[in-house]
C-alpha positions as CSV (number, residue, x, y, z in Angstrom):
1,M,-11.5,15.8,-6.1
2,P,-11.9,18.8,-8.5
3,V,-10.6,22.0,-7.3
4,P,-13.4,24.7,-7.0
5,V,-13.1,27.6,-9.4
6,P,-11.9,30.7,-7.6
7,R,-14.3,33.5,-7.5
8,Q,-13.0,36.7,-9.2
9,R,-15.5,38.7,-7.6
10,A,-18.6,38.1,-5.3
11,I,-21.9,37.2,-7.0
12,P,-24.3,40.0,-6.1
13,A,-27.2,39.0,-3.9
14,V,-29.6,40.2,-6.7
15,E,-29.7,37.3,-9.0
16,G,-32.6,36.4,-11.3
17,G,-35.5,35.9,-9.0
18,Q,-34.4,37.7,-5.9
19,A,-36.1,41.1,-6.4
20,R,-39.1,42.5,-8.2
21,A,-38.9,44.8,-11.1
22,A,-38.3,48.5,-10.5
23,S,-39.7,49.8,-13.7
24,S,-38.4,53.2,-13.2
25,T,-34.8,52.0,-13.8
26,V,-35.5,50.2,-16.9
27,G,-34.1,52.0,-19.9
28,P,-34.8,51.7,-23.5
29,A,-32.0,49.1,-24.0
30,Q,-33.5,47.1,-21.1
31,A,-37.1,46.6,-21.9
32,V,-38.9,44.1,-19.7
33,P,-39.8,40.9,-21.7
34,A,-43.3,39.5,-21.7
35,P,-44.3,37.5,-18.6
36,G,-43.2,33.9,-18.8
37,A,-40.6,34.4,-21.3
38,L,-37.7,36.4,-20.1
39,P,-34.7,36.6,-22.5
40,C,-31.3,35.1,-21.6
41,Q,-29.4,37.3,-24.1
42,A,-28.4,40.9,-23.0
43,P,-27.3,43.6,-25.4
44,P,-23.6,43.4,-26.2
45,S,-23.0,46.6,-24.2
46,T,-24.2,45.1,-21.0
47,S,-22.8,42.4,-18.7
48,R,-24.4,39.0,-18.4
49,E,-23.9,38.8,-14.6
50,T,-26.7,39.8,-12.4
51,G,-26.1,43.5,-11.5
52,G,-25.4,44.6,-7.9
53,D,-25.7,48.3,-8.5
54,N,-29.5,48.6,-8.8
55,R,-30.5,48.2,-5.2
56,D,-33.5,49.5,-3.4
57,D,-33.9,50.8,0.2
58,T,-34.1,47.1,1.4
59,G,-30.8,46.1,0.0
60,H,-32.5,43.9,-2.7
61,G,-31.5,44.4,-6.3
62,S,-33.8,45.2,-9.2
63,D,-34.8,42.9,-11.9
64,A,-33.7,45.6,-14.2
65,H,-30.2,44.4,-13.7
66,Q,-27.7,44.7,-16.5
67,G,-28.2,41.7,-18.9
68,G,-29.4,39.3,-16.1
69,F,-32.8,37.5,-16.0
70,H,-34.8,36.1,-13.3
71,S,-37.6,33.6,-12.5
72,G,-39.3,35.1,-9.5
73,S,-38.4,35.9,-5.9
74,A,-36.8,33.4,-3.6
75,P,-38.2,32.8,-0.2
76,T,-36.1,34.0,2.6
77,G,-34.0,31.4,4.4
78,T,-34.2,28.8,1.7
79,A,-31.5,27.4,-0.8
80,P,-33.1,27.4,-4.1
81,L,-31.7,25.7,-7.1
82,T,-29.4,27.9,-9.3
83,L,-29.2,27.4,-13.0
84,L,-26.2,28.7,-15.1
85,V,-27.1,29.3,-18.6
86,I,-24.2,29.4,-21.2
87,E,-25.2,30.7,-24.6
88,D,-24.2,33.5,-26.9
89,D,-27.0,33.8,-29.5
90,P,-26.7,37.3,-30.9
91,A,-30.3,37.3,-31.9
92,G,-31.4,37.0,-28.2
93,S,-33.7,34.2,-29.5
94,L,-33.4,32.0,-26.5
95,N,-36.1,32.5,-23.9
96,V,-36.2,30.9,-20.5
97,P,-39.5,30.7,-18.9
98,T,-40.3,31.1,-15.2
99,L,-38.9,28.0,-13.4
100,L,-39.9,26.3,-10.2
101,D,-38.3,23.5,-8.3
102,S,-40.3,20.5,-6.9
103,A,-41.3,22.6,-3.9
104,G,-42.7,25.3,-5.9
105,K,-39.8,27.7,-5.1
106,P,-38.3,29.6,-8.0
107,I,-35.2,28.6,-9.6
108,R,-32.5,31.2,-9.8
109,V,-30.9,31.8,-13.1
110,R,-27.4,33.2,-14.2
111,T,-26.3,33.7,-17.8
112,A,-22.9,33.7,-19.4
113,R,-22.1,34.5,-23.0
114,N,-18.8,32.4,-23.0
115,L,-16.7,30.0,-21.4
116,T,-14.5,32.6,-19.6
117,E,-17.6,34.3,-18.1
118,A,-19.1,30.9,-17.2
119,E,-15.9,30.0,-15.4
120,R,-16.3,33.1,-13.2
121,L,-20.0,32.6,-12.6
122,L,-19.6,28.9,-11.7
123,T,-19.7,29.3,-7.9
124,D,-20.5,26.6,-5.4
125,D,-24.1,27.3,-5.3
126,V,-24.8,26.5,-8.9
127,Q,-26.3,23.1,-9.2
128,C,-27.1,22.8,-13.0
129,I,-25.7,24.1,-16.2
130,L,-27.7,24.7,-19.3
131,L,-25.3,24.7,-22.3
132,D,-26.2,25.7,-25.8
133,L,-24.3,23.3,-28.1
134,A,-24.1,26.0,-30.7
135,L,-22.0,28.1,-28.4
136,T,-18.7,29.3,-30.0
137,T,-15.4,29.0,-28.4
138,G,-15.6,32.5,-27.0
139,G,-12.1,33.6,-27.9
140,R,-10.4,30.4,-26.6
141,T,-7.7,28.7,-28.6
142,A,-8.0,25.4,-30.5
143,A,-5.8,23.9,-27.7
144,D,-8.4,24.9,-25.0
145,V,-11.5,23.5,-26.6
146,G,-10.4,21.6,-29.8
147,P,-12.6,23.2,-32.6
148,D,-12.5,20.1,-34.7
149,D,-14.7,18.5,-32.2
150,E,-18.5,19.3,-32.4
151,L,-18.9,18.7,-28.6
152,A,-15.5,20.3,-27.6
153,T,-17.4,23.1,-25.8
154,L,-19.4,20.5,-23.9
155,K,-16.4,18.4,-23.0
156,H,-14.7,21.6,-21.8
157,V,-17.7,22.5,-19.6
158,L,-17.7,19.0,-18.1
159,R,-14.0,19.3,-17.3
160,L,-14.7,22.7,-15.9
161,A,-17.6,21.5,-13.7
162,P,-17.2,17.8,-13.0
163,R,-19.6,18.0,-10.0
164,H,-22.4,19.8,-11.7
165,A,-25.4,18.5,-13.6
166,V,-25.3,19.6,-17.3
167,L,-28.2,19.9,-19.8
168,A,-27.4,20.2,-23.5
169,L,-29.5,22.5,-25.6
170,T,-29.7,21.8,-29.3
171,A,-32.0,22.3,-32.4
172,S,-34.9,20.0,-32.9
173,E,-33.6,18.8,-36.2
174,D,-30.4,17.8,-34.5
175,A,-31.5,15.1,-32.0
176,E,-28.4,12.9,-32.7
177,H,-26.2,15.8,-31.7
178,G,-28.1,15.9,-28.4
179,A,-27.9,12.1,-27.9
180,E,-24.1,12.3,-28.4
181,A,-23.9,14.9,-25.7
182,V,-25.6,12.6,-23.2
183,R,-23.1,9.9,-24.2
184,V,-20.2,12.3,-23.6
185,G,-21.5,13.0,-20.1
186,A,-24.5,15.5,-20.1
187,Q,-27.4,14.4,-17.9
188,D,-30.0,15.2,-20.7
189,Y,-30.7,17.3,-23.9
190,L,-33.5,19.5,-24.7
191,F,-34.7,21.1,-28.0
192,R,-34.2,24.8,-28.1
193,D,-37.4,25.6,-29.8
194,E,-39.6,23.5,-27.3
195,L,-38.5,25.1,-24.0
196,D,-41.4,25.7,-21.6
197,S,-41.6,26.2,-17.9
198,R,-42.8,22.7,-17.0
199,L,-40.4,20.8,-19.3
200,L,-37.2,22.9,-18.3
201,S,-38.1,22.8,-14.5
202,R,-38.5,19.0,-14.6
203,A,-35.4,18.6,-16.6
204,I,-33.4,20.6,-14.2
205,R,-34.6,18.7,-11.3
206,Y,-34.0,15.4,-13.0
207,A,-30.5,16.3,-14.0
208,V,-29.5,17.4,-10.6
209,E,-30.8,14.2,-9.0
210,R,-29.3,12.0,-11.6
211,K,-25.9,13.8,-11.2
212,R,-26.3,13.3,-7.5
213,S,-27.0,9.6,-7.9
214,D,-24.2,9.2,-10.3
215,T,-21.7,10.9,-8.0
216,A,-22.8,8.8,-5.1
217,E,-22.6,5.6,-7.1
218,R,-19.2,6.5,-8.5
219,R,-17.9,7.3,-4.9
220,L,-19.3,4.0,-3.7
221,T,-17.6,2.1,-6.5
222,E,-14.3,3.9,-5.8
223,S,-14.7,3.2,-2.0
224,K,-15.3,-0.6,-2.8
225,L,-12.3,-0.7,-5.1
226,R,-10.0,1.0,-2.6
227,A,-11.3,-1.4,0.1
228,Q,-10.7,-4.4,-2.0
229,E,-7.2,-3.1,-2.9
230,N,-6.4,-2.5,0.6
231,A,-7.7,-6.0,1.6
232,R,-5.5,-7.5,-1.1
233,L,-2.4,-5.6,0.1
234,E,-3.0,-6.4,3.7
235,R,-3.7,-10.2,2.9
236,G,-0.5,-10.1,0.9
237,L,1.4,-8.8,3.9
238,L,0.2,-11.7,6.1
239,P,2.7,-14.6,6.1
240,T,2.6,-17.9,4.2
241,P,4.3,-20.5,6.2
242,L,7.5,-22.1,4.5
243,L,7.2,-25.6,6.0
244,E,7.7,-27.9,2.8
245,G,9.5,-31.1,3.9
246,S,8.4,-30.7,7.5
247,S,6.1,-33.2,9.4
248,L,4.9,-30.4,11.7
249,R,1.2,-29.2,11.3
250,F,0.7,-25.5,11.3
251,A,-2.3,-23.3,12.3
252,A,-2.8,-19.7,13.0
253,R,-5.6,-17.2,14.0
254,Y,-5.2,-13.5,13.6
255,R,-7.6,-10.8,14.8
256,P,-6.5,-7.1,14.5
257,G,-8.0,-4.9,17.3
258,R,-8.6,-2.0,14.7
259,S,-12.1,-1.8,13.4
260,R,-12.5,-3.0,9.8
261,A,-8.7,-3.7,9.5
262,L,-7.1,-6.9,8.3
263,L,-3.6,-6.2,9.7
264,G,-2.5,-4.9,13.2
265,G,0.7,-4.6,15.1
266,D,0.9,-8.4,15.9
267,F,3.0,-10.4,13.5
268,Y,4.2,-14.0,13.1
269,D,5.9,-16.3,10.7
270,T,7.2,-19.9,10.3
271,V,10.0,-21.1,8.0
272,R,11.9,-24.3,7.5
273,T,15.7,-23.9,6.8
274,S,17.7,-26.2,4.5
275,D,19.1,-28.1,7.4
276,G,15.5,-29.2,8.5
277,T,15.2,-26.8,11.4
278,V,11.7,-25.3,11.7
279,H,11.8,-21.6,13.0
280,A,8.7,-20.0,14.4
281,M,8.3,-16.4,15.6
282,I,5.5,-14.2,16.9
283,G,5.7,-10.5,17.9
284,D,3.8,-7.4,19.1
285,V,4.6,-3.9,18.2
286,C,3.2,-1.5,20.9
287,G,0.2,0.4,19.5
288,H,-2.6,-0.5,17.2
289,G,-2.6,1.9,14.2
290,P,-1.4,1.4,10.6
291,D,2.1,2.7,11.4
292,E,2.5,-0.1,13.9
293,A,1.0,-2.6,11.5
294,A,3.6,-1.5,8.9
295,L,6.4,-1.9,11.4
296,G,5.3,-5.2,12.3
297,V,5.4,-6.2,8.7
298,E,8.9,-4.9,8.4
299,L,10.1,-6.8,11.3
300,R,8.4,-10.1,10.1
301,I,10.1,-9.8,6.8
302,A,13.5,-8.9,8.3
303,W,13.1,-11.8,10.6
304,R,12.4,-14.3,7.7
305,A,15.3,-12.9,5.7
306,L,17.7,-13.2,8.6
307,T,16.6,-16.6,9.6
308,L,17.0,-18.0,6.0
309,A,20.4,-16.3,6.0
310,G,21.5,-18.5,8.9
311,L,21.1,-16.1,12.0
312,C,19.6,-17.4,15.2
313,G,19.2,-16.5,18.9
314,D,20.9,-13.2,20.2
315,E,22.5,-12.4,16.9
316,L,19.1,-12.4,15.1
317,L,17.3,-10.5,17.7
318,S,20.2,-7.9,17.9
319,T,20.0,-7.3,14.3
320,L,16.1,-7.0,14.5
321,Q,16.5,-4.4,17.2
322,Q,18.7,-2.3,14.8
323,V,15.9,-2.7,12.1
324,L,13.3,-1.5,14.6
325,E,15.5,1.5,15.8
326,H,15.9,2.7,12.2
327,E,12.3,2.2,11.1
328,R,10.3,3.4,14.1
329,D,8.8,6.9,14.3
330,N,10.0,7.7,17.7
331,D,12.2,6.3,20.5
332,E,9.2,5.2,22.6
333,I,8.2,2.4,20.1
334,F,9.2,-1.1,21.1
335,A,8.3,-4.6,20.1
336,T,8.1,-7.9,22.0
337,L,9.2,-11.1,20.3
338,C,9.2,-14.8,20.9
339,T,11.3,-17.2,18.6
340,V,11.5,-20.8,18.5
341,D,13.9,-23.1,16.5
342,I,12.8,-26.7,16.4
343,A,15.5,-29.3,15.8
344,P,15.0,-31.4,12.6
345,D,14.1,-34.6,14.8
346,G,11.4,-32.5,16.5
347,R,12.3,-33.4,20.0
348,R,13.9,-30.2,21.3
349,A,13.9,-26.5,20.4
350,G,15.8,-23.3,21.3
351,L,13.7,-20.5,22.8
352,C,14.3,-16.8,22.9
353,L,12.1,-14.3,24.6
354,A,12.3,-10.5,24.2
355,G,9.7,-9.2,26.7
356,H,7.1,-11.7,25.3
357,P,4.9,-14.2,27.1
358,A,6.3,-17.7,27.1
359,P,4.7,-20.2,24.7
360,L,2.4,-22.9,26.1
361,I,3.2,-26.6,25.3
362,S,0.7,-29.4,25.6
363,R,1.4,-33.2,25.5
364,P,-1.1,-36.1,25.3
365,A,-2.5,-37.7,28.4
366,R,-0.7,-41.0,27.9
367,S,2.7,-39.2,28.3
368,R,1.5,-37.9,31.7
369,A,0.2,-41.4,32.6
370,A,3.6,-42.9,31.8
371,V,5.5,-40.3,33.9
372,V,3.3,-40.2,37.1
373,G,1.8,-43.6,36.8
374,V,-2.0,-42.7,36.9
375,V,-4.0,-45.9,37.1
376,G,-7.7,-46.6,37.2
377,A,-9.8,-48.6,39.6
378,D,-9.1,-51.8,37.7
379,G,-5.4,-51.2,37.8
380,A,-5.2,-50.3,34.2
381,G,-3.9,-47.0,32.9
382,E,-6.8,-44.4,32.3
383,P,-6.8,-41.2,30.4
384,A,-5.4,-38.4,32.4
385,P,-5.9,-34.7,31.7
386,P,-3.7,-33.5,28.9
387,V,-0.6,-31.6,30.1
388,A,-0.6,-28.0,29.2
389,E,2.1,-25.7,30.8
390,L,4.1,-22.6,30.0
391,L,7.7,-23.0,28.9
392,P,10.3,-21.3,31.1
393,Y,10.5,-17.5,31.1
394,E,13.2,-16.9,33.6
395,N,16.0,-16.2,31.0
396,G,14.2,-13.9,28.8
397,G,15.5,-10.5,27.7
398,P,13.9,-7.2,27.3
399,A,11.7,-6.1,24.5
400,L,13.4,-4.9,21.3
401,G,14.0,-1.1,21.3
402,L,14.2,-0.6,25.1
403,L,17.9,-1.2,25.8
404,P,20.7,-0.3,23.4
405,N,23.2,-3.2,24.2
406,A,20.5,-5.8,25.3
407,R,21.2,-9.6,25.0
408,W,18.8,-12.4,24.5
409,P,20.0,-15.7,25.8
410,R,18.8,-18.9,23.9
411,Q,17.3,-21.6,26.2
412,Q,17.3,-25.3,25.2
413,V,13.9,-26.9,25.8
414,E,12.8,-30.7,25.7
415,L,9.7,-31.2,23.8
416,G,9.2,-34.9,23.6
417,G,7.9,-37.2,20.9
418,E,4.4,-35.7,20.6
419,W,3.4,-32.2,21.4
420,S,1.5,-29.0,20.3
421,L,3.4,-25.7,20.8
422,M,1.2,-22.6,21.0
423,L,2.8,-19.1,20.5
424,Y,0.5,-16.1,21.2
425,T,0.4,-12.4,21.8
426,D,-0.8,-10.7,24.9
427,G,-4.1,-9.8,23.3
428,L,-5.2,-13.3,24.2
429,I,-4.5,-13.1,27.9
430,E,-5.4,-9.4,28.5
431,G,-9.1,-9.5,28.0
432,R,-11.5,-9.2,30.9
433,T,-13.3,-12.1,32.5
434,G,-16.3,-10.3,33.6
435,E,-17.6,-6.8,34.6
436,G,-14.7,-6.2,36.9
437,R,-11.1,-5.5,36.2
438,E,-9.9,-9.1,36.4
439,R,-7.9,-10.3,33.4
440,L,-7.8,-13.8,32.0
441,G,-3.9,-13.8,32.4
442,Q,-1.6,-16.7,31.5
443,D,-3.0,-19.0,34.2
444,G,-6.6,-18.6,33.0
445,M,-5.3,-19.2,29.4
446,V,-3.6,-22.4,30.6
447,D,-6.7,-23.7,32.2
448,M,-8.9,-22.7,29.3
449,V,-6.7,-24.5,26.7
450,R,-6.3,-27.6,29.0
451,R,-10.2,-27.9,29.2
452,Q,-10.5,-27.4,25.3
453,L,-7.9,-30.1,24.7
454,A,-9.7,-32.4,27.2
455,Q,-12.8,-31.8,24.9
456,G,-10.8,-33.1,21.9
457,L,-10.1,-29.8,20.2
458,R,-6.9,-29.6,18.1
459,G,-5.4,-27.5,15.5
460,E,-7.6,-24.7,13.9
461,E,-10.5,-25.9,16.0
462,L,-8.6,-25.3,19.2
463,L,-7.4,-21.8,18.1
464,R,-10.8,-20.8,17.0
465,A,-12.4,-21.9,20.3
466,A,-9.7,-20.2,22.3
467,V,-10.1,-16.9,20.7
468,N,-13.9,-17.0,20.6
469,E,-14.1,-17.9,24.4
470,V,-11.6,-15.0,25.3
471,R,-13.8,-12.7,23.3
472,D,-16.9,-13.9,25.1
473,L,-15.3,-13.7,28.5
474,N,-14.4,-10.1,27.5
475,G,-18.1,-9.4,26.9
476,G,-17.5,-8.3,23.3
477,E,-14.8,-7.6,20.8
478,L,-11.1,-7.4,22.1
479,T,-9.5,-3.9,21.7
480,D,-6.0,-5.4,21.3
481,D,-4.6,-7.3,18.4
482,V,-4.6,-11.0,18.8
483,A,-2.3,-13.5,17.1
484,V,-1.9,-17.2,17.8
485,L,0.3,-19.7,16.2
486,L,0.2,-23.5,16.7
487,L,2.6,-26.1,15.7
488,D,1.8,-29.8,16.3
489,R,4.0,-32.8,16.0
490,V,2.5,-36.3,16.1
491,A,4.6,-39.3,16.9
């Protein structure tokens, strides 16, 4: 955003159009021009700023100000358009007629004879600039305005006032020069010898509105580009599972709690190491902001690197805690974590919990029928409800970042020949189940998943249905991040 030009002195309340003429103060060198055509050019001995010294009893200034010109009086309590005219015609041939905006209110006018004076008069209340393309450099150096460029002065003004509408003024025989000014950045061009009140007023209004439209469109485009870039960055920070060579099927769902965000404090990952072991992880950094999301990404990347380097169990979690302690903003930040390493044969796994909910494992109905001997009325085995239960939690350790010398024991878990293992964050179980304070909880989640499995849902379908049902039970979007990871093994 351009920096506003500092005001070297306050602009007097008396500008063109803010006071009526006090004819008694008009001297020979300040003759009042004919109505409808007030000169922009002041005698060399006078200032082009609107004067503040000729004030009447009411505090208003006189239109006999030194070198300034006006276009009528402005109604009290309104914010009329203000035009800054930049021209240095020594003959004073440029006449600006009385100007009115679309509501019939007078347009205030200021004049500047050079770029230095224009920079001083270019305050926040100026909406439009009328620039004479014949303006000389006004004492500036070639490095300032580039005298070899015919439009160097215009380009300098555009740099000086990037938020203002600019009208270029040129001779009628030099239309090409005016068109080039528009290509450079002016909103429109006018012919010097064809100025009249109606044409100039309309051109000013058009230029101001076009500049507003261009500015809004540019900001919208920039906003879209930033959003697209942020989305690409956030998508790039989400993991791509490394399971090449594994027979396990992978599915995941991720829903950040922050509005219009793609990444939250929850994180997950899955990799297969060279010995055939599949490692899965899911975690949750306390909090929901971008700092927590960034920390979650750091922990996920550190986990992948450490896992591929051969670390596992307590050694891996201890190292991750060191990463967390070095990267967090304050000592109150912690993260929960669940890691699973599945043996190459897929029938057993090691489980480590750091303050995180235990995973849910489900097995097909025939496994339960074989174990408990469920039979139908005709004596034949009949389909039984799928088994869905939580893995043991008793030997879990504390969340990362809570205790300096904590330990996280690795538990051995038997999985069986065919199974689905679901890892999740607490966002899935802490949603409400109605208007009261009751939460879904782990037991409610187990019942929900068991019912969905009985309906034949698997993989992505199962995760989508689970997250959607939790959201519906909550009565709207969940405020916490939700991450769910599913690994399936089919015998």
